[in-house]
C-alpha positions as CSV (number, residue, x, y, z in Angstrom):
1,M,-7.7,-18.4,8.2
2,K,-6.8,-18.0,11.8
3,I,-5.0,-14.9,13.0
4,G,-3.7,-13.4,16.2
5,V,-4.0,-9.8,17.2
6,F,-1.5,-8.4,19.7
7,D,-1.7,-5.2,21.7
8,S,-0.2,-3.8,24.9
9,G,-3.7,-3.6,26.3
10,I,-7.2,-2.8,25.1
11,G,-6.6,-0.3,22.3
12,G,-6.1,-3.0,19.7
13,L,-9.8,-3.8,19.9
14,T,-10.3,-0.9,17.5
15,V,-8.2,-2.9,14.9
16,V,-10.4,-6.0,15.7
17,K,-13.5,-3.9,15.0
18,S,-12.2,-3.0,11.5
19,L,-11.3,-6.6,10.8
20,L,-14.8,-7.8,11.9
21,E,-16.4,-5.1,9.7
22,H,-14.7,-6.6,6.6
23,N,-15.3,-10.3,7.5
24,L,-11.8,-11.4,6.4
25,F,-11.0,-14.1,8.9
26,E,-12.5,-17.3,10.3
27,E,-11.0,-17.0,13.8
28,I,-9.3,-14.1,15.7
29,I,-7.3,-14.7,18.8
30,Y,-6.7,-11.4,20.7
31,F,-4.0,-11.0,23.3
32,G,-3.7,-7.9,25.4
33,D,-0.7,-7.5,27.7
34,T,-2.9,-5.7,30.3
35,A,-0.6,-6.5,33.2
36,R,2.2,-4.3,31.7
37,V,0.4,-1.6,29.8
38,P,1.3,1.1,28.8
39,Y,4.2,0.3,26.5
40,G,4.4,3.9,25.3
41,I,6.6,4.9,28.2
42,K,8.9,1.9,28.2
43,D,12.4,1.5,26.7
44,K,13.1,-0.3,23.5
45,N,14.7,-3.5,25.0
46,T,11.7,-4.0,27.3
47,I,9.2,-3.5,24.4
48,I,11.1,-6.1,22.4
49,R,11.2,-8.6,25.2
50,Y,7.4,-8.3,25.8
51,A,6.7,-8.6,22.1
52,I,8.8,-11.8,21.8
53,E,6.9,-13.2,24.8
54,A,3.6,-12.5,22.9
55,V,4.9,-14.5,20.0
56,E,5.6,-17.4,22.3
57,F,2.0,-17.1,23.6
58,F,0.6,-17.2,20.1
59,K,2.5,-20.4,19.3
60,N,-0.2,-22.3,21.2
61,F,-2.7,-21.6,18.4
62,E,-1.1,-22.5,15.1
63,L,-1.9,-19.1,13.5
64,D,-1.7,-18.2,9.8
65,L,-0.9,-14.6,10.6
66,I,-0.1,-12.2,13.5
67,I,-1.2,-8.6,13.4
68,V,0.6,-6.2,15.7
69,A,-2.1,-3.7,16.6
70,C,0.2,-1.7,19.0
71,N,2.0,1.1,17.2
72,T,4.8,1.2,19.8
73,V,5.5,-2.5,19.2
74,S,5.2,-2.1,15.5
75,A,7.8,0.7,15.7
76,Y,10.3,-1.1,17.9
77,A,9.9,-4.9,17.8
78,L,8.5,-6.0,14.4
79,Q,11.7,-7.5,13.1
80,E,12.4,-9.4,16.3
81,M,8.8,-10.8,16.3
82,R,9.2,-11.9,12.7
83,E,12.4,-13.7,13.6
84,S,10.7,-15.5,16.5
85,A,7.3,-16.3,14.8
86,S,6.5,-19.3,12.5
87,C,3.9,-17.2,10.5
88,P,4.0,-13.8,8.9
89,V,3.8,-10.8,11.3
90,I,2.3,-7.5,10.1
91,G,2.4,-4.2,12.0
92,V,0.2,-1.1,11.9
93,V,2.9,1.5,11.3
94,E,3.8,0.2,7.8
95,A,0.1,-0.1,7.0
96,G,-0.5,3.5,8.3
97,I,2.3,4.9,6.2
98,L,0.9,3.2,3.0
99,A,-2.7,4.3,3.8
100,T,-1.4,7.9,4.2
101,I,0.3,7.8,0.8
102,N,-2.8,6.4,-0.8
103,S,-4.9,9.1,0.7
104,L,-2.6,12.0,0.0
105,P,-1.0,11.9,-3.4
106,K,0.3,15.5,-3.0
107,K,3.7,15.2,-1.2
108,D,3.5,18.7,0.2
109,S,0.4,17.8,2.2
110,N,0.5,18.9,5.8
111,I,0.4,15.7,7.9
112,L,0.0,15.6,11.7
113,I,1.3,12.5,13.5
114,I,0.0,11.9,17.0
115,A,1.0,8.9,19.2
116,T,2.5,7.9,22.5
117,K,6.0,9.2,23.4
118,A,7.7,5.9,22.5
119,T,6.1,5.8,19.1
120,I,7.0,9.4,18.4
121,N,10.5,8.9,19.7
122,S,11.0,6.0,17.3
123,K,10.4,8.4,14.4
124,A,8.9,5.3,12.5
125,Y,6.2,7.3,10.8
126,E,8.4,10.3,10.1
127,L,11.2,8.2,8.5
128,G,8.8,6.1,6.5
129,L,7.0,9.2,5.1
130,N,10.3,11.1,4.5
131,E,11.6,8.1,2.5
132,R,8.6,8.5,0.2
133,G,9.0,12.2,-0.2
134,Y,6.6,13.6,2.4
135,K,8.5,16.3,4.4
136,N,5.7,18.6,5.7
137,L,5.1,16.8,9.0
138,Q,4.0,17.9,12.4
139,V,4.7,15.5,15.2
140,K,3.1,15.5,18.7
141,A,3.2,13.0,21.5
142,T,-0.3,12.9,23.0
143,S,0.0,10.2,25.6
144,L,-2.8,11.7,27.8
145,F,-5.4,10.6,25.3
146,V,-4.8,6.9,26.3
147,P,-6.0,7.1,30.0
148,I,-8.8,9.5,28.8
149,V,-10.1,6.8,26.4
150,E,-9.7,4.1,29.0
151,E,-11.9,6.2,31.3
152,E,-14.4,6.0,28.5
153,I,-14.3,9.8,28.0
154,Y,-14.9,10.3,24.3
155,S,-16.1,13.9,24.4
156,G,-16.7,16.8,26.8
157,E,-14.7,19.2,28.9
158,V,-11.8,17.0,29.9
159,L,-11.1,15.9,26.4
160,D,-11.6,19.4,25.0
161,A,-9.1,20.8,27.4
162,T,-6.6,18.1,26.5
163,L,-7.1,18.8,22.8
164,K,-6.4,22.4,23.3
165,H,-3.4,21.6,25.5
166,Y,-1.8,19.5,22.7
167,F,-3.0,21.3,19.6
168,K,-3.1,25.0,20.4
169,D,0.1,25.7,18.4
170,V,-0.5,23.1,15.7
171,Q,-1.1,24.3,12.2
172,K,-4.3,22.9,10.7
173,P,-3.4,19.6,8.9
174,D,-4.6,18.0,5.7
175,A,-4.4,14.6,7.4
176,I,-4.0,13.2,10.9
177,I,-2.3,9.9,11.5
178,L,-3.8,8.3,14.7
179,G,-0.6,6.5,15.8
180,C,-2.2,4.8,18.7
181,T,-5.1,2.3,18.6
182,H,-6.9,4.1,21.4
183,F,-7.2,7.3,19.4
184,P,-10.0,6.2,16.9
185,L,-12.4,6.3,19.8
186,I,-11.9,10.1,20.0
187,S,-11.4,10.7,16.3
188,D,-14.6,12.7,15.9
189,S,-13.5,15.1,18.6
190,I,-10.0,15.3,17.1
191,R,-11.5,16.0,13.7
192,N,-13.9,18.6,15.0
193,Y,-11.1,20.5,16.7
194,F,-9.6,21.0,13.3
195,S,-12.9,22.0,11.7
196,N,-13.9,18.5,10.5
197,D,-12.4,18.5,7.0
198,C,-9.1,16.7,7.4
199,T,-8.3,13.0,6.5
200,I,-8.1,10.6,9.4
201,I,-5.7,7.7,9.1
202,H,-7.0,4.9,11.4
203,S,-4.8,1.9,12.2
204,G,-7.7,-0.5,11.9
205,D,-8.8,0.7,8.5
206,A,-5.1,1.0,7.4
207,I,-4.4,-2.6,8.3
208,V,-7.4,-3.9,6.4
209,E,-6.3,-1.9,3.3
210,Y,-2.8,-3.3,3.6
211,L,-4.1,-6.9,4.1
212,Q,-6.4,-6.6,1.0
213,S,-3.4,-5.4,-1.1
214,E,-1.1,-8.3,0.1
215,F,-3.4,-11.3,0.3
216,E,-6.2,-12.8,-1.8
217,F,-9.4,-13.2,0.3
218,T,-11.8,-15.5,-1.5
219,H,-14.2,-16.0,1.3
220,K,-16.1,-13.8,3.7
221,Y,-16.9,-15.0,7.2
222,K,-20.2,-13.7,8.6
223,K,-19.5,-14.7,12.2
224,P,-15.8,-15.3,12.9
225,T,-14.8,-17.0,16.2
226,L,-13.4,-14.5,18.7
227,K,-11.2,-15.5,21.6
228,F,-9.8,-12.9,24.1
229,F,-6.8,-13.4,26.4
230,A,-5.1,-11.0,28.7
231,S,-2.0,-11.1,30.9
232,E,-4.2,-9.6,33.7
233,N,-7.9,-9.5,34.4
234,P,-9.2,-11.1,31.2
235,D,-12.8,-10.6,32.3
236,A,-12.3,-6.8,32.2
237,L,-10.9,-7.1,28.7
238,K,-13.8,-9.2,27.6
239,A,-16.2,-6.7,29.1
240,I,-14.6,-3.9,27.1
241,A,-14.6,-6.0,24.0
242,S,-18.3,-6.7,24.3
243,K,-19.0,-2.9,24.6
244,W,-16.6,-1.6,21.9
245,L,-17.3,-4.4,19.4
246,S,-21.1,-4.6,20.2
247,L,-20.8,-8.4,20.8
């Protein structure tokens, strides 16, 4: 099975990491729109246009499935991508909502949703959880985490100050939805800020859980083929992939 993974930049590599750990696919084509990142500050129509262009790019590869690793694109452009694609398209928001429900059977659980401004403004996670009876939600746009991660700062004073800036007035949650694929790289620091005993919902793990519930995987691939493409500076993307994925 050959799949495409689309992200606005490098964050979707955390989803690829989860996919590799479960050996589900024979070939993974990753496309990061690094020339136009970040998507989290752009308007809906622009996000949709970029997402459809990504579908056109993937048509060169005869894919069996496209995974949208970007939460912002999943929130705003999934339907348009499905209408343009010739294969199924799955987004991380829906997967994250289902993973949250599976992890927290108590509907009065206190859930903190953190993401970029665009994802938060879409209310995609809130509406999805509200429809399923989860009302005790805290929502926080934490866009500064993205450049911090891209500077490879995963702990220390800068991150600690940013955590305090965002979370000083947040009630301790039962679970935290990491609504941006950059955030798993600082998940330990986020968890530690809240005393290390809350559930973390990670887009990569959530998408694997979703895929395993929707598809029958009869074969494991020990060494899937990986191909990385970027709209700008693909060598930089490949270097980060080598580091993050231990290639």
